[in-house]
N, C-alpha and C positions, 0 to 999 in steps of 0.2 A: 356455574352451578349445575351440577348434574340434574336430573329427571328426579332421582330418588331424594336428593337433598330438597327439591322443591317440592315434592309432595310431603316431605317430613315438615316443613315450613308451613305449610298449608293446614295440615293435621295440627301442628302447634297453635296456630291461630285460631282455628276453630275450637280448640280445646279451651284456650283462655277465655274466649267469649262465651263458651259454654258453661264454663265455671262461674265465671261471673253473673250470668243469666239464673243459671240454677241455684247456685249456693251463696250468691252474694259475696264472693271472695275473690281477691286479685291473687294471680299467679305470676311468679318471676321467670320467664322462659329461659333466661341465661342460668338460672339454677337447674332447671330440668336438663339442660343441654351440658352442665359443667362435668357431670361424671355419671356413672351407672348407680353409684350408692345414693347421690343426691336425686336422681331421677325416680329410683325406686321408693325412695322416702315420700316424695310428694305423690306419686301416683298411688301408693297405698293409701296415704290419707283422704285424698279424693274418693278413691274407690269405697272407702269405709262411709264417707258422708254422702255418696251419690244415691239418689232414689231415681233417677232418669236413665233409661235405657240408651239413650242417644249418648249420654255422657260416659257411662259404663262401656259403650262400644269403643268410643274415643280412648279411653284409658287403656282399653285392650290392644287397640291399634298401636299407641304409642308406647307402650310397653313393648310391644314386639319390635317396634323400629329402634327405639333407644336402647333398650337393653341387649338385644341381639348382637350389636356391634362390640359390646364388651367381652362376649363369650370367646375364649381361646379358639384359633383355628386348629383343626384337627388335621394333622398330618397323617397322609397315608403312606404306609412303608412301601418302598419299591418291591416290585414283585421280583421274587428270586429268578435270578438267570437261569436258563435252561442250559444244561451241561451239554458241552460238544461231544461228540462221538467219541473224540480221542483229544484229551486236554494233555498239555504238554506238562508230563512228568518227569523229574529227573531221575534216572537209573543209576544208581552208584553200584551196580553189582561188580563190576572191573575196575572200581576205582572212580576217581574223578574225571580222569581223562581216557579212561577205556571205554570202548564203545561199541 
């Protein structure tokens, strides 16, 4: 388990306990990790109900960690290659074999 995954697991555990203390609700952590749509729905619901700053901070941190992974990777186009001083260009002024 990488350091980032371990930190996400810690945040999820802290989030579950904080929701139980603040809102007296139980959160299914597997549902949060199932996919971005499910995670967004749960986080939006808890954010609407939250009245605690610590809980809102956890929602923001988890939203950043769980929903950022689902964003498509942006591909940077390759830089155009610089033209050589003299590129090989075929010269057919005297025919294919004339030269």
